[in-house]
FIKOLZA-1660 file (N, C-alpha, C; in steps of 0.1 Angstrom, whole numbers, plus 5000, padded with zeros to 4 digits):
% residues 50
   i   px   py   pz ch aa at
   1 7225 8915 8926  A  M  N
   1 7221 8908 8914  A  M CA
   1 7226 8915 8901  A  M  C
   2 7230 8927 8902  A  L  N
   2 7236 8934 8891  A  L CA
   2 7248 8927 8886  A  L  C
   3 7256 8921 8895  A  H  N
   3 7268 8914 8892  A  H CA
   3 7265 8901 8885  A  H  C
   4 7254 8895 8888  A  I  N
   4 7251 8882 8881  A  I CA
   4 7243 8884 8868  A  I  C
   5 7232 8892 8869  A  H  N
   5 7223 8894 8857  A  H CA
   5 7219 8908 8857  A  H  C
   6 7226 8917 8850  A  P  N
   6 7223 8931 8850  A  P CA
   6 7209 8935 8844  A  P  C
   7 7203 8926 8836  A  D  N
   7 7190 8929 8831  A  D CA
   7 7179 8928 8841  A  D  C
   8 7181 8922 8852  A  F  N
   8 7171 8920 8862  A  F CA
   8 7169 8932 8872  A  F  C
   9 7178 8942 8871  A  V  N
   9 7178 8952 8881  A  V CA
   9 7177 8966 8874  A  V  C
  10 7176 8977 8882  A  H  N
  10 7175 8990 8877  A  H CA
  10 7189 8994 8871  A  H  C
  11 7189 9005 8865  A  S  N
  11 7202 9010 8859  A  S CA
  11 7212 9013 8870  A  S  C
  12 7224 9014 8866  A  L  N
  12 7235 9017 8876  A  L CA
  12 7233 9030 8884  A  L  C
  13 7226 9039 8878  A  D  N
  13 7223 9052 8885  A  D CA
  13 7214 9049 8897  A  D  C
  14 7204 9040 8895  A  A  N
  14 7195 9037 8905  A  A CA
  14 7200 9027 8915  A  A  C
  15 7208 9018 8910  A  A  N
  15 7212 9006 8919  A  A CA
  15 7224 9010 8927  A  A  C
  16 7233 9018 8922  A  G  N
  16 7246 9021 8929  A  G CA
  16 7256 9011 8925  A  G  C
  17 7269 9014 8927  A  P  N
  17 7280 9006 8923  A  P CA
  17 7283 8994 8933  A  P  C
  18 7285 8983 8928  A  G  N
  18 7290 8972 8935  A  G CA
  18 7281 8964 8945  A  G  C
  19 7268 8967 8945  A  K  N
  19 7259 8961 8955  A  K CA
  19 7259 8946 8953  A  K  C
  20 7256 8942 8941  A  G  N
  20 7255 8928 8938  A  G CA
  20 7268 8920 8940  A  G  C
  21 7279 8926 8937  A  E  N
  21 7292 8920 8939  A  E CA
  21 7295 8917 8954  A  E  C
  22 7292 8927 8963  A  R  N
  22 7294 8925 8977  A  R CA
  22 7284 8915 8982  A  R  C
  23 7272 8915 8978  A  Y  N
  23 7262 8904 8982  A  Y CA
  23 7267 8890 8978  A  Y  C
  24 7271 8889 8966  A  M  N
  24 7276 8876 8961  A  M CA
  24 7288 8871 8969  A  M  C
  25 7297 8880 8972  A  E  N
  25 7309 8877 8980  A  E CA
  25 7305 8872 8994  A  E  C
  26 7296 8879 9000  A  A  N
  26 7291 8875 9013  A  A CA
  26 7284 8861 9013  A  A  C
  27 7275 8859 9003  A  V  N
  27 7268 8846 9002  A  V CA
  27 7278 8835 8999  A  V  C
  28 7287 8837 8990  A  T  N
  28 7297 8826 8987  A  T CA
  28 7306 8823 8999  A  T  C
  29 7310 8833 9006  A  D  N
  29 7318 8831 9018  A  D CA
  29 7310 8822 9028  A  D  C
  30 7298 8825 9030  A  R  N
  30 7290 8818 9040  A  R CA
  30 7287 8804 9035  A  R  C
  31 7284 8802 9022  A  L  N
  31 7282 8789 9017  A  L CA
  31 7295 8781 9018  A  L  C
  32 7306 8787 9015  A  A  N
  32 7319 8780 9015  A  A CA
  32 7322 8775 9029  A  A  C
  33 7319 8783 9039  A  A  N
  33 7321 8779 9053  A  A CA
  33 7312 8767 9057  A  A  C
  34 7299 8768 9052  A  F  N
  34 7290 8757 9055  A  F CA
  34 7295 8744 9048  A  F  C
  35 7300 8745 9036  A  F  N
  35 7304 8733 9029  A  F CA
  35 7317 8727 9035  A  F  C
  36 7325 8735 9041  A  V  N
  36 7337 8730 9049  A  V CA
  36 7332 8722 9061  A  V  C
  37 7322 8727 9068  A  V  N
  37 7317 8720 9080  A  V CA
  37 7310 8707 9075  A  V  C
  38 7302 8708 9065  A  L  N
  38 7295 8697 9060  A  L CA
  38 7304 8686 9055  A  L  C
  39 7315 8689 9048  A  A  N
  39 7325 8679 9044  A  A CA
  39 7332 8672 9055  A  A  C
  40 7333 8679 9066  A  A  N
  40 7340 8673 9078  A  A CA
  40 7330 8665 9087  A  A  C
  41 7317 8666 9084  A  A  N
  41 7308 8659 9093  A  A CA
  41 7308 8644 9090  A  A  C
  42 7305 8637 9101  A  D  N
  42 7303 8623 9100  A  D CA
  42 7289 8620 9095  A  D  C
  43 7287 8613 9084  A  P  N
  43 7274 8611 9079  A  P CA
  43 7265 8603 9088  A  P  C
  44 7271 8595 9097  A  G  N
  44 7263 8587 9106  A  G CA
  44 7258 8596 9118  A  G  C
  45 7263 8607 9120  A  D  N
  45 7259 8616 9130  A  D CA
  45 7250 8628 9125  A  D  C
  46 7247 8628 9113  A  M  N
  46 7239 8639 9107  A  M CA
  46 7224 8638 9109  A  M  C
  47 7219 8627 9113  A  Y  N
  47 7205 8625 9114  A  Y CA
  47 7202 8620 9128  A  Y  C
  48 7190 8624 9133  A  E  N
  48 7186 8619 9146  A  E CA
  48 7179 8605 9145  A  E  C
  49 7181 8597 9155  A  D  N
  49 7174 8584 9155  A  D CA
  49 7160 8586 9160  A  D  C
  50 7151 8579 9155  A  E  N
  50 7137 8580 9160  A  E CA
  50 7134 8570 9171  A  E  C
% end
C-alpha cells in the first residue's frame, strides 16, 4: 500500500522498502491473467442453466 498511498501505512523505517510495489505487481499480474481468460470466454457458457 505504500506504493499506492503512502499516508495509509507506517514510515519507511517500519514498513521496509518495496513491499507495496511487489504486492501491486503480483495483484495486477493475477488480474491481468484473469481478464485474458475472461475475454476469451464464451458468454453463453459462463452461466449454468437451472
